C-alpha positions as a Markdown table, in Angstrom:
| # | Residue | x | y | z |
|---|---|---|---|---|
| 1 | Met | 18.4 | 43.9 | -19.6 |
| 2 | Arg | 14.8 | 45.0 | -19.4 |
| 3 | Tyr | 12.5 | 43.2 | -16.9 |
| 4 | Arg | 9.9 | 41.1 | -18.6 |
| 5 | Glu | 6.2 | 41.3 | -17.6 |
| 6 | Leu | 4.8 | 37.9 | -16.6 |
| 7 | Pro | 2.0 | 36.5 | -18.8 |
| 8 | Thr | -1.2 | 36.0 | -17.0 |
| 9 | Glu | -2.5 | 32.5 | -16.0 |
| 10 | Glu | -5.3 | 33.0 | -18.5 |
| 11 | Asp | -2.7 | 33.3 | -21.3 |
| 12 | Met | -1.0 | 30.0 | -20.5 |
| 13 | Ser | -1.6 | 26.6 | -22.0 |
| 14 | Pro | -4.2 | 24.0 | -21.0 |
| 15 | Gln | -1.3 | 21.8 | -19.9 |
| 16 | Phe | -0.2 | 24.5 | -17.5 |
| 17 | His | -3.7 | 24.7 | -16.0 |
| 18 | Glu | -3.9 | 21.0 | -15.6 |
| 19 | Trp | -0.7 | 21.2 | -13.6 |
| 20 | Leu | -2.1 | 23.8 | -11.3 |
| 21 | Arg | -5.2 | 21.7 | -10.7 |
| 22 | Trp | -2.9 | 18.7 | -10.0 |
| 23 | Leu | -1.0 | 20.7 | -7.4 |
| 24 | Arg | -4.1 | 21.5 | -5.5 |
| 25 | Leu | -5.9 | 18.2 | -5.7 |
| 26 | Tyr | -3.1 | 15.6 | -5.7 |
| 27 | Glu | 0.0 | 17.3 | -4.2 |
| 28 | Asp | -1.7 | 18.9 | -1.2 |
| 29 | Lys | 0.0 | 22.3 | -2.0 |
| 30 | Pro | -1.4 | 25.3 | -0.1 |
| 31 | Lys | -2.7 | 28.3 | -2.1 |
| 32 | His | 0.4 | 30.4 | -1.6 |
| 33 | Thr | 2.7 | 27.6 | -2.9 |
| 34 | Val | 0.5 | 27.1 | -6.0 |
| 35 | Arg | 0.5 | 30.9 | -6.6 |
| 36 | Ala | 4.3 | 31.0 | -6.2 |
| 37 | Tyr | 4.9 | 28.0 | -8.5 |
| 38 | Ser | 2.6 | 29.6 | -11.1 |
| 39 | Gln | 4.6 | 32.8 | -11.0 |
| 40 | Gly | 7.9 | 30.8 | -11.3 |
| 41 | Val | 6.9 | 29.0 | -14.5 |
| 42 | Arg | 5.3 | 32.1 | -16.0 |
| 43 | Arg | 8.6 | 34.0 | -15.3 |
| 44 | Val | 10.5 | 31.3 | -17.2 |
| 45 | Val | 8.1 | 31.6 | -20.1 |
| 46 | Ala | 8.3 | 35.4 | -20.1 |
| 47 | Phe | 12.1 | 35.3 | -20.5 |
| 48 | Ala | 12.2 | 32.4 | -22.9 |
| 49 | Arg | 9.8 | 33.9 | -25.3 |
| 50 | Ala | 11.3 | 37.4 | -25.3 |
| 51 | Asp | 15.0 | 36.7 | -25.4 |
| 52 | Pro | 16.8 | 35.4 | -28.5 |
| 53 | Glu | 19.9 | 34.8 | -26.3 |
| 54 | Ser | 18.1 | 31.9 | -24.5 |
| 55 | Glu | 17.8 | 30.0 | -27.8 |
| 56 | Ser | 14.6 | 28.7 | -26.4 |
| 57 | Glu | 11.9 | 26.7 | -28.2 |
| 58 | Met | 9.5 | 29.3 | -26.7 |
| 59 | Tyr | 11.2 | 32.3 | -28.3 |
| 60 | Gly | 8.7 | 34.5 | -30.1 |
| 61 | Arg | 5.8 | 32.1 | -29.3 |
| 62 | Pro | 2.7 | 32.8 | -27.3 |
| 63 | Pro | 2.5 | 31.6 | -23.6 |
| 64 | Ser | -0.4 | 29.2 | -24.7 |
| 65 | Asp | 2.3 | 27.2 | -26.5 |
| 66 | Phe | 4.1 | 26.3 | -23.3 |
| 67 | Glu | 4.1 | 22.5 | -22.9 |
| 68 | Val | 6.6 | 19.8 | -21.9 |
| 69 | Gly | 7.6 | 19.5 | -25.6 |
| 70 | Thr | 8.7 | 23.1 | -25.7 |
| 71 | Cys | 11.2 | 22.6 | -22.9 |
| 72 | Ser | 14.8 | 21.3 | -23.4 |
| 73 | Gln | 17.6 | 21.0 | -20.8 |
| 74 | Ala | 19.9 | 23.5 | -22.5 |
| 75 | Ser | 17.3 | 26.2 | -23.2 |
| 76 | Leu | 15.8 | 26.1 | -19.7 |
| 77 | Thr | 19.3 | 26.3 | -18.2 |
| 78 | Asp | 20.1 | 29.3 | -20.4 |
| 79 | Thr | 16.8 | 31.0 | -19.5 |
| 80 | Val | 17.2 | 30.6 | -15.8 |
| 81 | Gln | 20.7 | 32.0 | -16.2 |
| 82 | Leu | 19.2 | 35.0 | -17.9 |
| 83 | Ile | 16.8 | 35.5 | -15.1 |
| 84 | Arg | 19.7 | 35.5 | -12.6 |
| 85 | Ala | 21.5 | 38.0 | -14.7 |
| 86 | Asp | 18.6 | 40.4 | -14.9 |
| 87 | Val | 19.5 | 43.6 | -12.9 |
| 88 | Asp | 18.0 | 47.0 | -12.4 |
| 89 | Asp | 19.6 | 50.5 | -13.1 |
| 90 | Ala | 21.6 | 50.2 | -9.9 |
| 91 | Asp | 23.0 | 46.8 | -11.0 |
| 92 | Arg | 21.0 | 45.0 | -8.4 |
| 93 | Pro | 19.4 | 41.6 | -9.2 |
| 94 | Arg | 15.7 | 41.9 | -9.8 |
| 95 | Val | 15.1 | 38.3 | -8.8 |
| 96 | Ser | 16.4 | 37.0 | -5.5 |
| 97 | Lys | 18.2 | 33.7 | -5.0 |
| 98 | Ala | 15.2 | 32.4 | -3.0 |
| 99 | Thr | 12.9 | 33.2 | -6.0 |
| 100 | Ile | 15.3 | 31.4 | -8.3 |
| 101 | Asn | 15.1 | 28.4 | -6.1 |
| 102 | Gln | 11.3 | 28.6 | -6.1 |
| 103 | Thr | 11.3 | 28.9 | -9.8 |
| 104 | Leu | 13.4 | 25.7 | -10.2 |
| 105 | Ala | 11.1 | 23.9 | -7.7 |
| 106 | Ala | 8.1 | 24.9 | -9.8 |
| 107 | Leu | 9.8 | 23.6 | -13.0 |
| 108 | Lys | 10.6 | 20.3 | -11.2 |
| 109 | Ser | 6.9 | 20.0 | -10.1 |
| 110 | Phe | 5.7 | 20.7 | -13.6 |
| 111 | Phe | 7.9 | 17.9 | -15.0 |
| 112 | Asp | 6.8 | 15.5 | -12.2 |
| 113 | Phe | 3.2 | 16.2 | -13.2 |
| 114 | Ala | 4.1 | 15.5 | -16.9 |
| 115 | Ile | 5.5 | 12.1 | -15.9 |
| 116 | Ala | 2.7 | 11.2 | -13.5 |
| 117 | Ser | -0.3 | 12.4 | -15.5 |
| 118 | Leu | 0.8 | 13.0 | -19.1 |
| 119 | Gly | 2.9 | 9.9 | -19.6 |
| 120 | Ala | 6.1 | 11.8 | -20.4 |
| 121 | Thr | 9.1 | 9.6 | -20.4 |
| 122 | Glu | 11.9 | 12.2 | -20.8 |
| 123 | Thr | 11.9 | 15.6 | -19.1 |
| 124 | Pro | 14.6 | 18.2 | -18.3 |
| 125 | Asp | 16.6 | 17.3 | -15.2 |
| 126 | Val | 16.2 | 20.2 | -12.7 |
| 127 | Ala | 18.7 | 18.7 | -10.3 |
| 128 | Arg | 21.4 | 18.9 | -13.0 |
| 129 | Met | 20.3 | 22.5 | -13.8 |
| 130 | Arg | 20.9 | 23.4 | -10.1 |
| 131 | Lys | 24.5 | 21.9 | -10.3 |
| 132 | Val | 25.3 | 23.8 | -13.5 |
| 133 | Leu | 23.8 | 27.1 | -12.1 |
| 134 | Lys | 25.3 | 26.4 | -8.7 |
| 135 | Val | 22.0 | 27.1 | -7.0 |
| 136 | Glu | 21.3 | 25.0 | -3.9 |
| 137 | Pro | 17.8 | 24.5 | -2.7 |
| 138 | Pro | 16.9 | 25.6 | 0.8 |
| 139 | Glu | 16.7 | 22.8 | 3.4 |
| 140 | Pro | 13.2 | 21.5 | 3.5 |
| 141 | Lys | 11.4 | 21.6 | 6.9 |
| 142 | Pro | 8.2 | 19.6 | 6.5 |
| 143 | Glu | 5.7 | 19.6 | 9.3 |
| 144 | Tyr | 4.7 | 16.4 | 11.1 |
| 145 | Tyr | 2.8 | 15.1 | 14.0 |
| 146 | Arg | 4.8 | 14.2 | 17.1 |
| 147 | Ser | 4.0 | 11.1 | 19.1 |
| 148 | Pro | 1.6 | 12.8 | 21.7 |
| 149 | Asp | -0.2 | 14.5 | 18.7 |
| 150 | Ile | -0.7 | 11.1 | 17.0 |
| 151 | Glu | -2.0 | 9.7 | 20.2 |
| 152 | Ser | -4.5 | 12.5 | 20.6 |
| 153 | Leu | -5.6 | 12.1 | 16.9 |
| 154 | Phe | -6.1 | 8.3 | 17.3 |
| 155 | Asn | -8.0 | 8.7 | 20.6 |
| 156 | Val | -10.4 | 11.2 | 18.9 |
| 157 | Ala | -10.7 | 9.1 | 15.7 |
| 158 | Lys | -11.7 | 5.9 | 17.5 |
| 159 | Ile | -14.6 | 7.6 | 19.3 |
| 160 | Gln | -17.9 | 7.8 | 17.4 |
| 161 | Asp | -19.4 | 11.3 | 17.1 |
| 162 | Asn | -22.9 | 11.0 | 18.6 |
| 163 | Glu | -24.0 | 14.4 | 17.4 |
| 164 | Gly | -25.0 | 13.2 | 13.9 |
| 165 | Ser | -21.8 | 14.3 | 12.2 |
| 166 | Gln | -21.8 | 13.8 | 8.4 |
| 167 | Val | -18.0 | 13.7 | 8.4 |
| 168 | Arg | -17.0 | 11.3 | 11.3 |
| 169 | Trp | -17.1 | 7.5 | 11.2 |
| 170 | Ala | -15.0 | 6.1 | 14.0 |
| 171 | Ser | -13.7 | 2.8 | 12.6 |
| 172 | Arg | -13.0 | 4.4 | 9.2 |
| 173 | Asp | -11.4 | 7.5 | 10.7 |
| 174 | Leu | -9.0 | 5.4 | 12.8 |
| 175 | Ala | -8.0 | 3.2 | 9.8 |
| 176 | Met | -7.5 | 6.2 | 7.5 |
| 177 | Cys | -5.3 | 8.1 | 10.1 |
| 178 | Ala | -3.3 | 4.9 | 10.4 |
| 179 | Phe | -2.8 | 4.4 | 6.7 |
| 180 | Phe | -1.4 | 7.9 | 6.5 |
| 181 | Ala | 0.7 | 8.0 | 9.7 |
| 182 | Val | 2.0 | 4.4 | 9.7 |
| 183 | Leu | 2.2 | 3.6 | 6.0 |
| 184 | Gly | 3.0 | 7.1 | 4.8 |
| 185 | Leu | 0.4 | 7.2 | 2.0 |
| 186 | Arg | 0.0 | 10.4 | -0.1 |
| 187 | Ser | -3.5 | 11.9 | -0.1 |
| 188 | Ala | -4.0 | 10.9 | -3.8 |
| 189 | Glu | -2.8 | 7.4 | -3.1 |
| 190 | Leu | -5.5 | 7.0 | -0.4 |
| 191 | Thr | -8.3 | 8.5 | -2.4 |
| 192 | Glu | -7.4 | 6.4 | -5.5 |
| 193 | Ala | -7.0 | 3.1 | -3.6 |
| 194 | Asp | -9.4 | 0.4 | -4.4 |
| 195 | Arg | -10.3 | -2.7 | -2.3 |
| 196 | Gly | -8.4 | -4.8 | -4.8 |
| 197 | Trp | -5.1 | -3.0 | -4.0 |
| 198 | Leu | -5.0 | -5.1 | -0.8 |
| 199 | Ser | -4.2 | -8.8 | -1.1 |
| 200 | Arg | -2.8 | -11.7 | 0.8 |
| 201 | Ala | 0.8 | -12.6 | -0.1 |
| 202 | Arg | 3.0 | -15.4 | 1.0 |
| 203 | Leu | 6.5 | -14.2 | 2.0 |
| 204 | Glu | 8.1 | -17.4 | 3.0 |
| 205 | Asp | 7.2 | -20.7 | 1.2 |
| 206 | Asn | 9.0 | -22.9 | 3.8 |
| 207 | Asp | 6.9 | -22.1 | 6.8 |
| 208 | Arg | 3.8 | -20.9 | 4.8 |
| 209 | Lys | 4.0 | -17.5 | 6.3 |
| 210 | Ala | 1.8 | -14.8 | 4.6 |
| 211 | Thr | 0.8 | -11.2 | 5.2 |
| 212 | Trp | -1.4 | -8.6 | 3.8 |
| 213 | Ile | 0.2 | -6.4 | 1.1 |
| 214 | Leu | -1.1 | -3.1 | -0.1 |
| 215 | Glu | 0.0 | -2.5 | -3.7 |
| 216 | Val | 0.1 | 1.3 | -4.2 |
| 217 | Thr | 0.3 | 3.2 | -7.5 |
| 218 | Gly | 2.0 | 6.4 | -6.5 |
| 219 | Lys | 3.8 | 9.4 | -7.9 |
| 220 | Gly | 5.2 | 9.0 | -11.4 |
| 221 | Arg | 2.9 | 5.9 | -11.7 |
| 222 | Arg | 5.5 | 4.0 | -9.7 |
| 223 | Thr | 4.2 | 0.9 | -7.8 |
| 224 | Arg | 5.3 | -0.1 | -4.4 |
| 225 | Arg | 4.2 | -3.1 | -2.2 |
| 226 | Leu | 3.6 | -2.2 | 1.4 |
| 227 | Pro | 3.2 | -4.9 | 4.1 |
| 228 | Leu | 0.5 | -4.2 | 6.7 |
| 229 | Ser | 1.2 | -4.7 | 10.4 |
| 230 | Ala | -1.2 | -6.8 | 12.4 |
| 231 | Gln | -2.6 | -3.5 | 13.9 |
| 232 | Leu | -3.3 | -2.1 | 10.4 |
| 233 | Val | -5.0 | -5.3 | 9.3 |
| 234 | Asp | -7.2 | -5.2 | 12.4 |
| 235 | Ala | -8.1 | -1.5 | 11.9 |
| 236 | His | -8.9 | -2.0 | 8.2 |
| 237 | Gly | -10.9 | -5.2 | 9.0 |
| 238 | Arg | -13.1 | -3.4 | 11.6 |
| 239 | Trp | -13.8 | -0.6 | 9.1 |
| 240 | Gln | -14.7 | -2.9 | 6.2 |
| 241 | Glu | -17.0 | -4.9 | 8.5 |
| 242 | Glu | -18.9 | -1.8 | 9.5 |
| 243 | Arg | -19.0 | -0.5 | 5.9 |
| 244 | Ala | -20.5 | -3.8 | 4.7 |
| 245 | Gly | -23.1 | -3.5 | 7.4 |
| 246 | Arg | -24.2 | -0.2 | 6.1 |
| 247 | Phe | -23.7 | -0.4 | 2.3 |
| 248 | Gly | -23.4 | -4.2 | 1.7 |
| 249 | Pro | -20.3 | -6.1 | 0.4 |
| 250 | Ser | -17.9 | -4.1 | -1.7 |
| 251 | Arg | -16.2 | -5.2 | -4.9 |
| 252 | Pro | -12.5 | -5.1 | -5.5 |
| 253 | Asp | -12.8 | -2.2 | -7.9 |
| 254 | Glu | -14.7 | 0.0 | -5.4 |
| 255 | Pro | -12.9 | 2.5 | -3.1 |
| 256 | Met | -11.0 | 1.3 | -0.1 |
| 257 | Phe | -12.4 | 4.2 | 1.9 |
| 258 | Val | -15.7 | 6.0 | 1.3 |
| 259 | Thr | -17.5 | 9.0 | 2.8 |
| 260 | Asn | -20.5 | 8.7 | 5.0 |
| 261 | Asp | -22.7 | 8.7 | 2.0 |
| 262 | Gly | -20.8 | 5.9 | 0.3 |
| 263 | Glu | -18.8 | 8.0 | -2.2 |
| 264 | Arg | -15.1 | 8.0 | -3.0 |
| 265 | Phe | -13.2 | 10.7 | -1.2 |
| 266 | Asn | -11.8 | 13.6 | -3.2 |
| 267 | Tyr | -9.1 | 15.8 | -2.0 |
| 268 | Asn | -11.4 | 18.6 | -0.6 |
| 269 | Arg | -13.5 | 16.2 | 1.4 |
| 270 | Leu | -10.5 | 14.5 | 2.7 |
| 271 | Arg | -8.9 | 17.8 | 3.7 |
| 272 | Tyr | -12.1 | 18.8 | 5.5 |
| 273 | Trp | -12.2 | 15.5 | 7.3 |
| 274 | Leu | -8.7 | 16.0 | 8.7 |
| 275 | Arg | -9.6 | 19.6 | 9.7 |
| 276 | Val | -12.5 | 18.3 | 11.8 |
| 277 | Leu | -10.4 | 15.6 | 13.5 |
| 278 | Asn | -7.6 | 18.1 | 14.2 |
| 279 | His | -10.1 | 20.5 | 15.8 |
| 280 | Ala | -11.7 | 17.7 | 17.9 |
| 281 | Ala | -8.3 | 16.6 | 19.1 |
| 282 | Gly | -7.3 | 20.2 | 20.1 |
| 283 | Leu | -4.5 | 20.2 | 17.5 |
| 284 | Lys | -3.6 | 22.9 | 15.0 |
| 285 | Asn | -4.8 | 22.5 | 11.4 |
| 286 | Arg | -2.0 | 20.4 | 9.9 |
| 287 | Ser | -2.1 | 19.2 | 6.3 |
| 288 | Leu | -2.7 | 15.7 | 5.0 |
| 289 | His | 1.0 | 15.6 | 3.9 |
| 290 | Ser | 2.0 | 16.2 | 7.6 |
| 291 | Leu | 0.5 | 12.8 | 8.4 |
| 292 | Arg | 2.6 | 11.2 | 5.6 |
| 293 | His | 5.7 | 13.0 | 7.0 |
| 294 | Thr | 4.9 | 11.5 | 10.4 |
| 295 | Ala | 5.4 | 8.0 | 9.1 |
| 296 | Gly | 8.9 | 8.9 | 7.7 |
| 297 | Val | 9.9 | 10.6 | 11.0 |
| 298 | Gln | 8.8 | 7.6 | 13.0 |
| 299 | Leu | 10.7 | 5.2 | 10.8 |
| 300 | Ala | 13.9 | 7.4 | 11.1 |
| 301 | Ala | 13.5 | 7.6 | 14.9 |
| 302 | Asp | 13.3 | 3.8 | 15.1 |
| 303 | Gly | 16.6 | 3.6 | 13.2 |
| 304 | Val | 15.3 | 2.2 | 9.9 |
| 305 | Gln | 17.8 | 2.6 | 7.1 |
| 306 | Met | 17.3 | 5.4 | 4.6 |
| 307 | Asn | 17.1 | 3.1 | 1.6 |
| 308 | Val | 14.3 | 1.2 | 3.3 |
| 309 | Ile | 12.4 | 4.4 | 4.2 |
| 310 | Gln | 12.9 | 5.5 | 0.5 |
| 311 | Lys | 11.2 | 2.4 | -0.7 |
| 312 | Leu | 8.4 | 2.4 | 1.8 |
| 313 | Met | 7.6 | 6.1 | 1.2 |
| 314 | Gly | 8.0 | 5.9 | -2.5 |
| 315 | His | 10.6 | 8.7 | -2.9 |
| 316 | Ala | 12.5 | 8.9 | -6.1 |
| 317 | Thr | 15.9 | 9.4 | -4.4 |
| 318 | Ile | 17.4 | 8.5 | -1.0 |
| 319 | Lys | 18.3 | 12.1 | -0.5 |
| 320 | Thr | 14.6 | 13.0 | -0.1 |
| 321 | Ala | 14.1 | 10.3 | 2.5 |
| 322 | Gly | 17.1 | 11.7 | 4.4 |
| 323 | Ile | 15.1 | 14.7 | 5.6 |
| 324 | Tyr | 13.4 | 12.5 | 8.1 |
| 325 | Thr | 16.6 | 11.9 | 10.0 |
| 326 | Asp | 17.0 | 15.6 | 10.6 |
| 327 | Leu | 13.3 | 16.0 | 11.6 |
| 328 | Ala | 13.5 | 13.1 | 14.1 |
| 329 | Gly | 16.2 | 15.0 | 16.0 |
| 330 | Gly | 16.2 | 14.1 | 19.7 |
| 331 | Glu | 13.8 | 11.2 | 19.1 |
| 332 | Leu | 16.9 | 9.3 | 17.7 |
| 333 | Gly | 18.4 | 9.1 | 21.2 |
| 334 | Gly | 16.6 | 5.9 | 21.9 |
| 335 | Val | 18.2 | 4.3 | 18.9 |
| 336 | Leu | 21.6 | 5.2 | 20.1 |
| 337 | Glu | 20.9 | 3.7 | 23.5 |
| 338 | Arg | 20.0 | 0.4 | 21.9 |
| 339 | Ser | 23.2 | 0.2 | 20.0 |
| 340 | Glu | 25.8 | -2.5 | 20.9 |
| 341 | Ala | 28.6 | 0.1 | 21.1 |
| 342 | Asn | 26.6 | 2.2 | 23.6 |
| 343 | Arg | 25.9 | -0.9 | 25.7 |
| 344 | Leu | 29.7 | -1.6 | 25.8 |
| 345 | Leu | 30.3 | 2.0 | 26.7 |
| 346 | Gly | 28.0 | 1.6 | 29.7 |
| 347 | Glu | 29.9 | -1.5 | 30.9 |
| 348 | Ala | 33.2 | 0.3 | 30.5 |
| 349 | Leu | 31.9 | 3.2 | 32.6 |
| 350 | Gln | 30.7 | 0.8 | 35.3 |
| 351 | Glu | 34.0 | -0.9 | 35.5 |
| 352 | Ala | 35.9 | 2.4 | 35.5 |
| 353 | Gly | 33.8 | 3.6 | 38.4 |
| 354 | Arg | 34.7 | 0.6 | 40.6 |
């Protein structure tokens, strides 16, 4: 089978370009990942449009026609199978298993974008394709801040920069770091959050208990309600008080967090803000998503059940939330020490030693 040349990005559809922009601005994907994902989808298009065996909706059509509506479960599965079967003159695969996995990850990302931004209700199931093709994805190893790193970040964030920085604002910086590292917000969720997303809610009618709830609209336009700890409420309150002192009272439809000039954060300004804080704290330049992963790891280390972590973090499946247990690693030791069985083991050892 002859190897197909990939179409250029310029040849692809407007929908494809919207997706690439979404990856950069809302999914916090680094440049090399965006480039690899772009190649993965363009590889699928190249095979689908050139090979009648794929029975694809894209067969014989220009790359500019590639959209969610031109993708079906069966044709995509056939196309990826053709890519796997593509060999050179020495009967060696032209595309490695790792590249196949990356191609499938790119397709899943494209369909996630279609649901989140285009209002698509039905898209091909990439997880099902993996099962049919017997291609298992590599184990994810997301980066996160360990407890000493978070302590350093908080300590730097809470101190006002007296050198006239146009980026730093102590009360806001501490609150934003906390909303990422404690609540596990995505960067797009924080930039899109309005003051009105936060409200007072009564949890128990009998004793009139109430708490502050942040209602987040996240990935796939799914909504989740996140209760704020007393510390988060305090941090947020201090920031809003200082903000009102500089800009005046804010309306419910105004951003929850603003830049030093009173504007809503965009992804680039938010990313630069974290880069400045990382540098000031003597930490390496981790991503915004690393702060989100930190929340998941901390919850797992404290023994929180996976289904609860899934709901708090807004993951589509419990399997995704399960990565945090592996990341927590040795930090889970404290959880084991607090278990009733472990306490009884200690008593048995003491009695055995008498």
